[in-house]
N, C-alpha and C positions, 0 to 999 in steps of 0.2 A: 504361365505354366511350367516351362522349362527352368524359369530364374528359381521359382521355389521350388522346385526339386531339387536345384543345385543348393539353395540356403540349406534344404533337409538334409541333404548328403553332407554338406559341411559340418550342420550338427552334429551327426552320428558319427561320423570321424573324430570331431572333439570329442565327444565324450568316450568312444573308444579309445583315446590316447589316456582322457582323465583315468578311466577303468585300469589298462594297462599298468601305468605306472605311479598307479594310487596316487594322483595329484591332490594335495591338501593347502587349502587358502585359509589364512588367518589373519587377523590385525587390522588395521587403519592407519590412513595415510596416504597421501598424494604417491610417493615413492614405493615403489615395489622393488623387493628383493628376493631374487631366486637362490635358495639354499640350497646347494646339492653336495652329495655325502661321497665318501669315496670308497675303497677297497673293503669287503666285510662287513660293512655297515650298512644302513638304511635311514631314512631323514629323520630317525628318533637320536642319532648322534646328536642332533643339534636341541636336546629338552631341555639344557640348561641356559641356552642362547632364545630360544623364542619368547620367553614372557619377558623378558628384557629389551627385545625390539619389536614387539608386535603391539605395544601400545603408541607408537610412532611411525611403525611401517606395515604396510600390506607386505605380507611375507606367502611365498609361494614355495612350497617343499614337494619333492617327488622321489619314488625309488625308482632308482635302475631296474631293468628287466632282470630276472632272476634274485634279487633282493628283496629285503621286507616282506611289505603286502604287495608286491608286481604281481600281474598275471604271469605265473611259471609256465602257464601254455603257450605264451608269447615268446620264448626263449627258443633259441635255434642256437645251436654250437656251432655253426657256419656263419652263419650271418654276424653274431658277437663273436667272433674271433679275433677283431681288431677292435679299438676304439671308436672307429667311425659310425658304426652303428649306433652305437649310443650316444654320440653326438648331433647323429640324425634324431633319435627319439628326445631329446634336448631340445633341438629344432620345434619338433611337434607340439612340445607341451608349451612352448611360449607362442606358437600361433593358434594352439587349442583355445589358449585362454586369452589370446589378443592380444597380448602383452606388448606394451611399448616402450622400447628401449628400458628393461630393468636394469638394474644393477647385479651382476651376478657375485655372489659367495659362494666361492667352492673350496672344497678340501680334497687333498692329496691326490690320487689319481683321477678325481674328476675334473682337476684343473684343467688337465689337458684335453679331457672331455668339451670342456669350454671353449678353452683355444681352438680345438677343433672345427666346433659350431661357428665360433665369430670368423673363423678363417673362411669356413664354406659360407657363410652368410656375414658379410661385414655391417658391422653399425647393428649388430641384434644387441648389444649390449651397450649401454650410457658407460660404462665402467666395469672390471673386472676386479674382485677381489680373490685372491689366490692364496691359499693356506696352505703352507706348504709345499709348494709346487715344483714338480721337477720335468724337464720334457724327455728324461729318460733316465733309466734306475742304474744301467749296466755301467762300468768306467771303463773307459780307455784312454789312450796314451794323452788323447787331447783336454779331457774332463774327468775330474772325479766325480763320480755320479753316485756315491754311498754303496754300491756292491760290487763283488769281484764275480767273473764270470760263475768259477766254481761255488759262490758262495748261493747264486742265484740257482744253480741246477740243484746244489744240496736243499736247496727250500722247498722246489719243486718236487724233489724225490720224497721228502719226509710229507709233504700235504700227502702226497700217493700213498705212503707208506704206512702211515699213521697219524691220521687227520687231526684227530685230540690232542696228540702230544703237541702237533705244530699248532693247534691253536694257541695251547698253554704258552710254549716258547717265543710264539711272535707275539701275541699280548704283551707277554712281560718285555720283550726288546722294543718294542715298538713305544707303549706307554710309558717307559722308565720309571722315575717317581716310586720306588721302592718301596718308601715308608710309607706308602699307602697303597697297600694291595689291592683294596677295592676299586680301584682304578682299574687295573689289568684286571681284574675279575670281571669287571663290566664289559671290556671289551672282549675278553674271552669268551662270554656268554653270547656274544653279539657273531662272533666266530662260528660258533659251536653252532646256533640256531640257522646258519646259511647253509644251504646245498653244498656238499664237499664237491661235486663234479664240476658246479659253476663257478666257485671259489676257485678252483684251478685252471679253470679256462680264461677268467678274469685276471688271474695273478699271472697268468702267461701274458695275456694282450697287454697288462701293465709294464710289468718286468722287462720285458723285450721291444719295447716300443722307443722309437727314435722321431720327437716331433720337434728337433732345433729348429729346422726350417719355417716350420707352421709359427711356431713361437715368435720367430725374429720376423714376420711379415704382417702381426699383429700391430694394428694402428690404435685400437681403442685404448684409453688410460688402464694402465693396472697398477693396481696397488698389491705386494708382493709382501706377506705375511708373514714370518718365519720365527718359528722357535730357537732362541739361542742354543739348545742344546738337545738338536733332533738327530737322534741316531739313522733316521732313514734319510734326509734329505741334509746333507752337508751346506754349510755356509758358503763355500764355494761354488756351490749352486745356485745359491742366490746371487750372488755377487754376478756371476754367467749372467743369468737372465737379466739381469738390470742394466749391463752393458749392453746387453745383445736387442732388448724390446726397445721399441720407438720413443715410447712415454712410460716412464715406470719410475715408483718410490720403492723403499723397504721401509718397512715398518717391522723390529725387531721386538721380539717379545722376550721379556725376560722368564722363561718358562722352558721345562724339562719335557722331551717327549715328542710326538710325533701327532697329538691328538689334544690341543689346548681348548677346544669344546668341552671336553671332559674334565681334563686336569684345570685347565687355568682360564676358565669360562668367564671370569669378572676382567680377567687383562684383557682377553679377547674382546668382549663386548667393547670395552673402554676404546680399543684400538679401532672396532667397527665405525663407534659413534664420532669418533673424530675425523675419519675417513668420510663417511654418509655428510657429515657436518661441513667439510671443506668442498665436497662435491655440490651441493645444494648452494652452498655460497659462491660458487665460480660464476 
């Protein structure tokens, strides 16, 4: 009787996680890929990538709480003031679906969330594919992290004072590809649709984070995928991670901007397929 009650409780918990994070599963294949989105987006950021991978792999996507179609009622500013709570949610998703060592494909701020999840529970992932990752974003005397302290302060201030203007400026800055304005318009629309206060809180949690210690302690193999002309994450950051991580490789994309899944999806998928093929052959 007690065992049945425990199983029922576990099933209820799994259903709650699936609803909370709007978990979506699709595709076929023995290998499971967990695709996670970064700041200002939701799982739809992968819409160009999904059809190119779903014929060979089982894909699991979800929305971070406060993003996309997640349960906004589950959001608590105090809980999600750091990225650790998002990492706990990621582990919840893995447990709810009983995923056995999936390959993580994370983008931007979600890379650190994945690292925190793996750091908390080693061997959660068989490989981590980190697209434009950074353990920190504010430069100091030791590391060029992409932003100066005053730039971060100005960014957060603009978010507070004129959120629509911030959406436009940040979308254009992060996307680059000025000859293809539809790309930044797509990103700007994603920003606009998001809750401004949650976006502000998430931005602070990401921009003021420093997870160099956690990255350095990861033993899971890591593929660092980086756009050559990324204005958010400088190449020096990728070089730093490559020398810091115990088992890593660097895949450089001939791409502009911070969002290759939108701007250079074909090149990104080609890189992912190469990584996955080598992983399966090992």
